[in-house]
Jmol script that loads the backbone (N, CA, C; Angstrom):
load data "model"
ATOM      1  N   MET A   1       1.085   3.465  -8.627  1.00  0.00           N
ATOM      2  CA  MET A   1      -0.308   4.536  -8.413  1.00  0.00           C
ATOM      3  C   MET A   1      -0.282   5.691  -9.861  1.00  0.00           C
ATOM      4  N   ASN A   2      -1.301   5.992 -10.420  1.00  0.00           N
ATOM      5  CA  ASN A   2      -1.355   7.202 -10.700  1.00  0.00           C
ATOM      6  C   ASN A   2      -2.324   8.094 -10.379  1.00  0.00           C
ATOM      7  N   PHE A   3      -2.064   9.322 -10.390  1.00  0.00           N
ATOM      8  CA  PHE A   3      -2.559  10.281  -9.615  1.00  0.00           C
ATOM      9  C   PHE A   3      -2.571  10.961 -10.478  1.00  0.00           C
ATOM     10  N   VAL A   4      -4.302  12.130 -11.134  1.00  0.00           N
ATOM     11  CA  VAL A   4      -4.243  12.766 -11.554  1.00  0.00           C
ATOM     12  C   VAL A   4      -3.825  13.932 -12.174  1.00  0.00           C
ATOM     13  N   GLU A   5      -3.114  14.754 -10.954  1.00  0.00           N
ATOM     14  CA  GLU A   5      -2.206  15.917 -10.825  1.00  0.00           C
ATOM     15  C   GLU A   5      -0.842  14.896  -9.873  1.00  0.00           C
ATOM     16  N   PRO A   6      -0.298  16.059  -9.972  1.00  0.00           N
ATOM     17  CA  PRO A   6       1.497  16.078  -9.376  1.00  0.00           C
ATOM     18  C   PRO A   6       0.835  15.881  -7.684  1.00  0.00           C
ATOM     19  N   PHE A   7       1.059  15.010  -6.991  1.00  0.00           N
ATOM     20  CA  PHE A   7       1.187  13.718  -5.769  1.00  0.00           C
ATOM     21  C   PHE A   7       1.516  14.870  -5.183  1.00  0.00           C
ATOM     22  N   SER A   8       1.440  15.399  -3.675  1.00  0.00           N
ATOM     23  CA  SER A   8       2.167  16.302  -2.965  1.00  0.00           C
ATOM     24  C   SER A   8       2.125  15.365  -1.475  1.00  0.00           C
ATOM     25  N   GLY A   9       0.830  14.309  -1.883  1.00  0.00           N
ATOM     26  CA  GLY A   9       0.698  13.571  -0.937  1.00  0.00           C
ATOM     27  C   GLY A   9       1.532  12.609  -0.146  1.00  0.00           C
ATOM     28  N   VAL A  10       0.669  11.476   1.247  1.00  0.00           N
ATOM     29  CA  VAL A  10       1.640  10.184   1.193  1.00  0.00           C
ATOM     30  C   VAL A  10       0.641   9.293   1.422  1.00  0.00           C
ATOM     31  N   VAL A  11       1.312   8.265   0.787  1.00  0.00           N
ATOM     32  CA  VAL A  11       0.551   6.727   0.862  1.00  0.00           C
ATOM     33  C   VAL A  11       1.366   5.870   1.490  1.00  0.00           C
ATOM     34  N   GLN A  12       0.312   5.650   2.855  1.00  0.00           N
ATOM     35  CA  GLN A  12       0.875   4.665   3.514  1.00  0.00           C
ATOM     36  C   GLN A  12       0.220   3.393   3.848  1.00  0.00           C
ATOM     37  N   ILE A  13       1.159   1.943   3.705  1.00  0.00           N
ATOM     38  CA  ILE A  13       0.540   0.967   3.376  1.00  0.00           C
ATOM     39  C   ILE A  13       0.317  -0.045   4.779  1.00  0.00           C
ATOM     40  N   GLY A  14      -0.390  -0.635   5.548  1.00  0.00           N
ATOM     41  CA  GLY A  14      -0.730  -1.022   6.603  1.00  0.00           C
ATOM     42  C   GLY A  14      -0.596   0.041   7.913  1.00  0.00           C
ATOM     43  N   PRO A  15      -0.618  -0.391   8.821  1.00  0.00           N
ATOM     44  CA  PRO A  15      -1.410   0.546   9.725  1.00  0.00           C
ATOM     45  C   PRO A  15      -0.318   0.787  10.379  1.00  0.00           C
ATOM     46  N   LYS A  16       0.889   0.665  10.233  1.00  0.00           N
ATOM     47  CA  LYS A  16       2.385   1.178  10.815  1.00  0.00           C
ATOM     48  C   LYS A  16       3.019   2.589   9.369  1.00  0.00           C
ATOM     49  N   ALA A  17       3.659   3.187  10.018  1.00  0.00           N
ATOM     50  CA  ALA A  17       3.930   4.400   9.192  1.00  0.00           C
ATOM     51  C   ALA A  17       5.880   4.240   9.491  1.00  0.00           C
ATOM     52  N   THR A  18       6.213   2.885   8.660  1.00  0.00           N
ATOM     53  CA  THR A  18       7.692   3.040   9.029  1.00  0.00           C
ATOM     54  C   THR A  18       8.022   3.341   7.186  1.00  0.00           C
ATOM     55  N   ARG A  19       9.201   3.599   7.453  1.00  0.00           N
ATOM     56  CA  ARG A  19       9.947   4.141   5.715  1.00  0.00           C
ATOM     57  C   ARG A  19       9.345   3.605   4.910  1.00  0.00           C
ATOM     58  N   GLU A  20      10.075   1.598   5.234  1.00  0.00           N
ATOM     59  CA  GLU A  20       9.319   0.791   3.529  1.00  0.00           C
ATOM     60  C   GLU A  20       7.748   0.791   3.151  1.00  0.00           C
ATOM     61  N   CYS A  21       7.051   1.135   4.423  1.00  0.00           N
ATOM     62  CA  CYS A  21       5.384   1.277   4.378  1.00  0.00           C
ATOM     63  C   CYS A  21       5.085   2.856   3.469  1.00  0.00           C
ATOM     64  N   THR A  22       6.101   3.622   3.059  1.00  0.00           N
ATOM     65  CA  THR A  22       5.857   5.266   3.357  1.00  0.00           C
ATOM     66  C   THR A  22       5.758   5.894   1.830  1.00  0.00           C
ATOM     67  N   LEU A  23       4.692   6.042   1.383  1.00  0.00           N
ATOM     68  CA  LEU A  23       5.323   6.507   0.169  1.00  0.00           C
ATOM     69  C   LEU A  23       5.238   8.286   0.149  1.00  0.00           C
ATOM     70  N   ARG A  24       5.644   8.881   0.085  1.00  0.00           N
ATOM     71  CA  ARG A  24       5.412  10.581   0.134  1.00  0.00           C
ATOM     72  C   ARG A  24       6.083  11.393  -1.937  1.00  0.00           C
ATOM     73  N   GLY A  25       4.612  11.947  -1.431  1.00  0.00           N
ATOM     74  CA  GLY A  25       4.867  11.952  -3.443  1.00  0.00           C
ATOM     75  C   GLY A  25       5.755  13.752  -3.187  1.00  0.00           C
ATOM     76  N   ASP A  26       6.560  13.920  -4.175  1.00  0.00           N
ATOM     77  CA  ASP A  26       7.694  14.746  -4.597  1.00  0.00           C
ATOM     78  C   ASP A  26       6.649  16.579  -4.990  1.00  0.00           C
ATOM     79  N   ARG A  27       5.447  16.718  -5.687  1.00  0.00           N
ATOM     80  CA  ARG A  27       5.106  17.240  -5.886  1.00  0.00           C
ATOM     81  C   ARG A  27       5.176  17.819  -7.482  1.00  0.00           C
ATOM     82  N   ARG A  28       6.031  17.213  -8.021  1.00  0.00           N
ATOM     83  CA  ARG A  28       6.284  17.216  -9.360  1.00  0.00           C
ATOM     84  C   ARG A  28       5.284  15.792 -10.765  1.00  0.00           C
ATOM     85  N   ARG A  29       5.565  14.696  -9.548  1.00  0.00           N
ATOM     86  CA  ARG A  29       4.996  13.422 -10.735  1.00  0.00           C
ATOM     87  C   ARG A  29       3.656  13.201  -9.924  1.00  0.00           C
ATOM     88  N   THR A  30       3.441  12.383 -11.163  1.00  0.00           N
ATOM     89  CA  THR A  30       1.133  11.716 -11.366  1.00  0.00           C
ATOM     90  C   THR A  30       1.932   9.848 -11.277  1.00  0.00           C
ATOM     91  N   SER A  31       2.811   9.860 -11.053  1.00  0.00           N
ATOM     92  CA  SER A  31       2.541   8.151 -11.031  1.00  0.00           C
ATOM     93  C   SER A  31       3.927   7.561 -10.158  1.00  0.00           C
ATOM     94  N   TYR A  32       3.838   7.097  -9.529  1.00  0.00           N
ATOM     95  CA  TYR A  32       4.728   6.575  -8.313  1.00  0.00           C
ATOM     96  C   TYR A  32       4.558   4.743  -8.187  1.00  0.00           C
ATOM     97  N   THR A  33       5.619   4.228  -8.083  1.00  0.00           N
ATOM     98  CA  THR A  33       6.060   2.570  -7.633  1.00  0.00           C
ATOM     99  C   THR A  33       6.475   2.534  -6.067  1.00  0.00           C
ATOM    100  N   LEU A  34       5.576   1.844  -5.578  1.00  0.00           N
ATOM    101  CA  LEU A  34       5.901   1.427  -3.698  1.00  0.00           C
ATOM    102  C   LEU A  34       6.059  -0.452  -3.917  1.00  0.00           C
ATOM    103  N   THR A  35       7.106  -0.768  -4.104  1.00  0.00           N
ATOM    104  CA  THR A  35       6.961  -2.782  -3.679  1.00  0.00           C
ATOM    105  C   THR A  35       7.365  -2.537  -2.559  1.00  0.00           C
ATOM    106  N   VAL A  36       6.617  -3.699  -1.747  1.00  0.00           N
ATOM    107  CA  VAL A  36       6.459  -3.929  -0.532  1.00  0.00           C
ATOM    108  C   VAL A  36       6.857  -5.908  -0.675  1.00  0.00           C
ATOM    109  N   SER A  37       7.409  -6.172   0.544  1.00  0.00           N
ATOM    110  CA  SER A  37       7.727  -7.491   0.814  1.00  0.00           C
ATOM    111  C   SER A  37       5.916  -7.998   1.027  1.00  0.00           C
ATOM    112  N   PRO A  38       6.046  -9.185   0.786  1.00  0.00           N
ATOM    113  CA  PRO A  38       4.586  -9.700   1.352  1.00  0.00           C
ATOM    114  C   PRO A  38       4.436  -9.889   2.861  1.00  0.00           C
ATOM    115  N   ASP A  39       5.037 -10.143   3.498  1.00  0.00           N
ATOM    116  CA  ASP A  39       5.650  -9.950   5.162  1.00  0.00           C
ATOM    117  C   ASP A  39       6.116  -8.204   6.041  1.00  0.00           C
ATOM    118  N   ALA A  40       5.783  -7.729   4.826  1.00  0.00           N
ATOM    119  CA  ALA A  40       5.969  -5.870   5.350  1.00  0.00           C
ATOM    120  C   ALA A  40       4.676  -5.070   5.703  1.00  0.00           C
ATOM    121  N   CYS A  41       4.871  -4.538   6.405  1.00  0.00           N
ATOM    122  CA  CYS A  41       3.512  -3.609   5.961  1.00  0.00           C
ATOM    123  C   CYS A  41       2.010  -4.074   6.973  1.00  0.00           C
ATOM    124  N   GLY A  42       2.061  -5.175   7.617  1.00  0.00           N
ATOM    125  CA  GLY A  42       1.417  -5.634   8.369  1.00  0.00           C
ATOM    126  C   GLY A  42       0.113  -6.316   7.396  1.00  0.00           C
ATOM    127  N   SER A  43       0.677  -6.412   6.116  1.00  0.00           N
ATOM    128  CA  SER A  43      -0.275  -8.117   5.622  1.00  0.00           C
ATOM    129  C   SER A  43      -0.411  -8.706   6.315  1.00  0.00           C
ATOM    130  N   CYS A  44      -1.982  -9.373   5.782  1.00  0.00           N
ATOM    131  CA  CYS A  44      -2.802 -10.074   6.116  1.00  0.00           C
ATOM    132  C   CYS A  44      -2.215 -11.201   5.203  1.00  0.00           C
ATOM    133  N   LYS A  45      -1.985 -12.697   6.244  1.00  0.00           N
ATOM    134  CA  LYS A  45      -1.220 -13.557   5.151  1.00  0.00           C
ATOM    135  C   LYS A  45      -2.874 -15.244   5.398  1.00  0.00           C
ATOM    136  N   GLU A  46      -2.127 -16.013   4.866  1.00  0.00           N
ATOM    137  CA  GLU A  46      -2.454 -17.610   4.856  1.00  0.00           C
ATOM    138  C   GLU A  46      -3.153 -17.430   6.377  1.00  0.00           C
ATOM    139  N   HIS A  47      -2.470 -17.465   7.078  1.00  0.00           N
ATOM    140  CA  HIS A  47      -3.404 -17.516   9.218  1.00  0.00           C
ATOM    141  C   HIS A  47      -4.046 -17.031   9.421  1.00  0.00           C
ATOM    142  N   THR A  48      -3.922 -15.423   8.649  1.00  0.00           N
ATOM    143  CA  THR A  48      -5.238 -14.642   9.022  1.00  0.00           C
ATOM    144  C   THR A  48      -6.455 -14.240   8.468  1.00  0.00           C
ATOM    145  N   CYS A  49      -5.861 -14.862   6.829  1.00  0.00           N
ATOM    146  CA  CYS A  49      -6.963 -14.646   5.481  1.00  0.00           C
ATOM    147  C   CYS A  49      -7.087 -16.283   5.023  1.00  0.00           C
ATOM    148  N   SER A  50      -7.621 -15.735   3.831  1.00  0.00           N
ATOM    149  CA  SER A  50      -8.024 -17.339   3.715  1.00  0.00           C
ATOM    150  C   SER A  50      -6.886 -17.650   2.235  1.00  0.00           C
ATOM    151  N   PRO A  51      -6.511 -18.927   2.448  1.00  0.00           N
ATOM    152  CA  PRO A  51      -5.619 -19.926   2.196  1.00  0.00           C
ATOM    153  C   PRO A  51      -5.195 -19.267   0.632  1.00  0.00           C
ATOM    154  N   GLY A  52      -3.693 -18.676   0.203  1.00  0.00           N
ATOM    155  CA  GLY A  52      -3.796 -18.435  -1.037  1.00  0.00           C
ATOM    156  C   GLY A  52      -3.454 -16.604  -1.249  1.00  0.00           C
ATOM    157  N   THR A  53      -4.422 -16.231   0.065  1.00  0.00           N
ATOM    158  CA  THR A  53      -4.095 -14.474  -0.445  1.00  0.00           C
ATOM    159  C   THR A  53      -3.269 -14.319   0.414  1.00  0.00           C
ATOM    160  N   PHE A  54      -3.637 -12.678  -0.108  1.00  0.00           N
ATOM    161  CA  PHE A  54      -2.948 -11.539   1.172  1.00  0.00           C
ATOM    162  C   PHE A  54      -3.388 -10.600   0.158  1.00  0.00           C
ATOM    163  N   VAL A  55      -3.520  -9.565   1.726  1.00  0.00           N
ATOM    164  CA  VAL A  55      -4.371  -8.149   1.980  1.00  0.00           C
ATOM    165  C   VAL A  55      -3.821  -6.881   2.633  1.00  0.00           C
ATOM    166  N   ASN A  56      -3.915  -6.143   2.252  1.00  0.00           N
ATOM    167  CA  ASN A  56      -3.638  -5.184   2.759  1.00  0.00           C
ATOM    168  C   ASN A  56      -4.514  -3.828   2.245  1.00  0.00           C
ATOM    169  N   SER A  57      -4.365  -2.500   2.971  1.00  0.00           N
ATOM    170  CA  SER A  57      -4.779  -1.398   2.516  1.00  0.00           C
ATOM    171  C   SER A  57      -4.164  -0.285   2.449  1.00  0.00           C
ATOM    172  N   LEU A  58      -4.472   0.771   1.606  1.00  0.00           N
ATOM    173  CA  LEU A  58      -3.208   2.058   1.258  1.00  0.00           C
ATOM    174  C   LEU A  58      -4.691   2.892   1.709  1.00  0.00           C
ATOM    175  N   TYR A  59      -3.609   3.725   2.869  1.00  0.00           N
ATOM    176  CA  TYR A  59      -4.326   5.175   3.075  1.00  0.00           C
ATOM    177  C   TYR A  59      -3.734   5.828   2.295  1.00  0.00           C
ATOM    178  N   ILE A  60      -4.440   6.992   1.865  1.00  0.00           N
ATOM    179  CA  ILE A  60      -4.131   8.262   1.042  1.00  0.00           C
ATOM    180  C   ILE A  60      -4.299   9.957   1.217  1.00  0.00           C
ATOM    181  N   ARG A  61      -3.693   9.661   2.243  1.00  0.00           N
ATOM    182  CA  ARG A  61      -3.432  11.478   2.421  1.00  0.00           C
ATOM    183  C   ARG A  61      -3.307  12.426   1.075  1.00  0.00           C
ATOM    184  N   TYR A  62      -3.947  13.372   0.709  1.00  0.00           N
ATOM    185  CA  TYR A  62      -4.009  13.868  -0.181  1.00  0.00           C
ATOM    186  C   TYR A  62      -2.798  15.271  -0.102  1.00  0.00           C
ATOM    187  N   HIS A  63      -2.669  15.621   1.129  1.00  0.00           N
ATOM    188  CA  HIS A  63      -1.995  16.523   2.339  1.00  0.00           C
ATOM    189  C   HIS A  63      -1.496  16.138   2.914  1.00  0.00           C
ATOM    190  N   PRO A  64       0.220  16.594   2.889  1.00  0.00           N
ATOM    191  CA  PRO A  64       1.288  15.439   3.363  1.00  0.00           C
ATOM    192  C   PRO A  64       1.443  15.324   5.617  1.00  0.00           C
ATOM    193  N   THR A  65       0.204  16.545   5.727  1.00  0.00           N
ATOM    194  CA  THR A  65       0.884  15.821   7.110  1.00  0.00           C
ATOM    195  C   THR A  65      -0.718  15.524   7.877  1.00  0.00           C
ATOM    196  N   LEU A  66      -1.213  16.223   7.427  1.00  0.00           N
ATOM    197  CA  LEU A  66      -2.887  16.697   7.054  1.00  0.00           C
ATOM    198  C   LEU A  66      -3.885  15.338   6.886  1.00  0.00           C
ATOM    199  N   GLU A  67      -5.037  14.520   7.799  1.00  0.00           N
ATOM    200  CA  GLU A  67      -6.134  13.993   6.823  1.00  0.00           C
ATOM    201  C   GLU A  67      -7.572  15.176   7.003  1.00  0.00           C
ATOM    202  N   ARG A  68      -7.545  14.614   5.533  1.00  0.00           N
ATOM    203  CA  ARG A  68      -8.494  15.545   5.082  1.00  0.00           C
ATOM    204  C   ARG A  68     -10.013  15.144   4.619  1.00  0.00           C
ATOM    205  N   ASP A  69     -10.669  15.405   4.408  1.00  0.00           N
ATOM    206  CA  ASP A  69     -12.352  14.753   3.822  1.00  0.00           C
ATOM    207  C   ASP A  69     -11.298  14.739   2.447  1.00  0.00           C
ATOM    208  N   GLY A  70     -11.891  13.768   1.794  1.00  0.00           N
ATOM    209  CA  GLY A  70     -11.447  13.110   0.678  1.00  0.00           C
ATOM    210  C   GLY A  70     -10.188  12.529   0.721  1.00  0.00           C
ATOM    211  N   ASP A  71      -9.324  12.290   1.623  1.00  0.00           N
ATOM    212  CA  ASP A  71      -8.449  11.655   1.513  1.00  0.00           C
ATOM    213  C   ASP A  71      -9.158   9.940   1.546  1.00  0.00           C
ATOM    214  N   ASP A  72      -8.435   8.868   0.923  1.00  0.00           N
ATOM    215  CA  ASP A  72      -8.802   7.567   0.135  1.00  0.00           C
ATOM    216  C   ASP A  72      -8.223   6.927   1.260  1.00  0.00           C
ATOM    217  N   VAL A  73      -8.832   5.422   1.627  1.00  0.00           N
ATOM    218  CA  VAL A  73      -8.466   4.051   1.813  1.00  0.00           C
ATOM    219  C   VAL A  73      -9.308   2.915   0.635  1.00  0.00           C
ATOM    220  N   LYS A  74      -8.325   2.506  -0.046  1.00  0.00           N
ATOM    221  CA  LYS A  74      -7.966   1.676  -0.373  1.00  0.00           C
ATOM    222  C   LYS A  74      -7.694  -0.437  -0.047  1.00  0.00           C
ATOM    223  N   THR A  75      -8.371  -1.181  -0.146  1.00  0.00           N
ATOM    224  CA  THR A  75      -8.377  -2.359   0.119  1.00  0.00           C
ATOM    225  C   THR A  75      -7.555  -3.072  -1.386  1.00  0.00           C
ATOM    226  N   VAL A  76      -6.674  -3.510  -1.364  1.00  0.00           N
ATOM    227  CA  VAL A  76      -5.554  -4.464  -2.404  1.00  0.00           C
ATOM    228  C   VAL A  76      -5.715  -5.815  -1.705  1.00  0.00           C
ATOM    229  N   ILE A  77      -5.821  -6.893  -3.155  1.00  0.00           N
ATOM    230  CA  ILE A  77      -5.807  -7.602  -2.166  1.00  0.00           C
ATOM    231  C   ILE A  77      -5.279  -8.956  -3.383  1.00  0.00           C
ATOM    232  N   CYS A  78      -4.534  -9.923  -3.324  1.00  0.00           N
ATOM    233  CA  CYS A  78      -3.524 -10.581  -4.098  1.00  0.00           C
ATOM    234  C   CYS A  78      -4.043 -12.313  -4.033  1.00  0.00           C
ATOM    235  N   LYS A  79      -4.356 -12.593  -4.742  1.00  0.00           N
ATOM    236  CA  LYS A  79      -5.075 -14.046  -4.996  1.00  0.00           C
ATOM    237  C   LYS A  79      -3.598 -14.457  -5.402  1.00  0.00           C
ATOM    238  N   TYR A  80      -2.631 -15.776  -4.953  1.00  0.00           N
ATOM    239  CA  TYR A  80      -2.281 -17.304  -5.539  1.00  0.00           C
ATOM    240  C   TYR A  80      -2.395 -18.305  -5.607  1.00  0.00           C
ATOM    241  N   GLN A  81      -2.144 -19.411  -6.857  1.00  0.00           N
ATOM    242  CA  GLN A  81      -2.591 -20.814  -6.543  1.00  0.00           C
ATOM    243  C   GLN A  81      -0.895 -20.753  -5.638  1.00  0.00           C
ATOM    244  N   ALA A  82      -1.351 -22.620  -5.096  1.00  0.00           N
ATOM    245  CA  ALA A  82      -0.692 -22.891  -4.049  1.00  0.00           C
ATOM    246  C   ALA A  82       0.256 -23.578  -5.344  1.00  0.00           C
ATOM    247  N   GLY A  83       1.893 -23.456  -4.814  1.00  0.00           N
ATOM    248  CA  GLY A  83       2.640 -23.460  -5.862  1.00  0.00           C
ATOM    249  C   GLY A  83       3.688 -22.260  -6.292  1.00  0.00           C
ATOM    250  N   SER A  84       2.520 -21.668  -6.839  1.00  0.00           N
ATOM    251  CA  SER A  84       3.051 -20.153  -7.498  1.00  0.00           C
ATOM    252  C   SER A  84       4.157 -18.746  -6.839  1.00  0.00           C
ATOM    253  N   ILE A  85       4.580 -19.111  -5.715  1.00  0.00           N
ATOM    254  CA  ILE A  85       5.334 -18.866  -4.395  1.00  0.00           C
ATOM    255  C   ILE A  85       6.471 -19.589  -4.223  1.00  0.00           C
ATOM    256  N   GLN A  86       7.503 -19.123  -4.556  1.00  0.00           N
ATOM    257  CA  GLN A  86       8.481 -20.252  -4.070  1.00  0.00           C
ATOM    258  C   GLN A  86       9.938 -19.036  -3.309  1.00  0.00           C
ATOM    259  N   ALA A  87       9.788 -19.647  -2.105  1.00  0.00           N
ATOM    260  CA  ALA A  87      10.512 -19.115  -0.809  1.00  0.00           C
ATOM    261  C   ALA A  87      11.805 -19.157  -1.346  1.00  0.00           C
ATOM    262  N   GLY A  88      13.103 -18.116  -1.071  1.00  0.00           N
ATOM    263  CA  GLY A  88      14.255 -18.825  -1.158  1.00  0.00           C
ATOM    264  C   GLY A  88      15.588 -17.975  -1.823  1.00  0.00           C
TER     265      GLY A  88
END
end "model"
wireframe off; spacefill off
backbone 0.3
color backbone group
């Protein structure tokens, strides 16, 4: 994720605020990476989404503890072809 200014807020992936699904800005950087497993953070998988699709929401709060006007929710959709993911 890239921000225009140093980010001091919180990005939560999915509906549960677990540590693996949450990124906290350090007030210094404008670029962050948060890698999550397709089975984590409440991803919508094949049994609830279209086959070959993962869907999740990113809740972006620009203040570290408050929800305010101007906060964002982004939906991320990942589509893949059958056979392109290997488990194990």
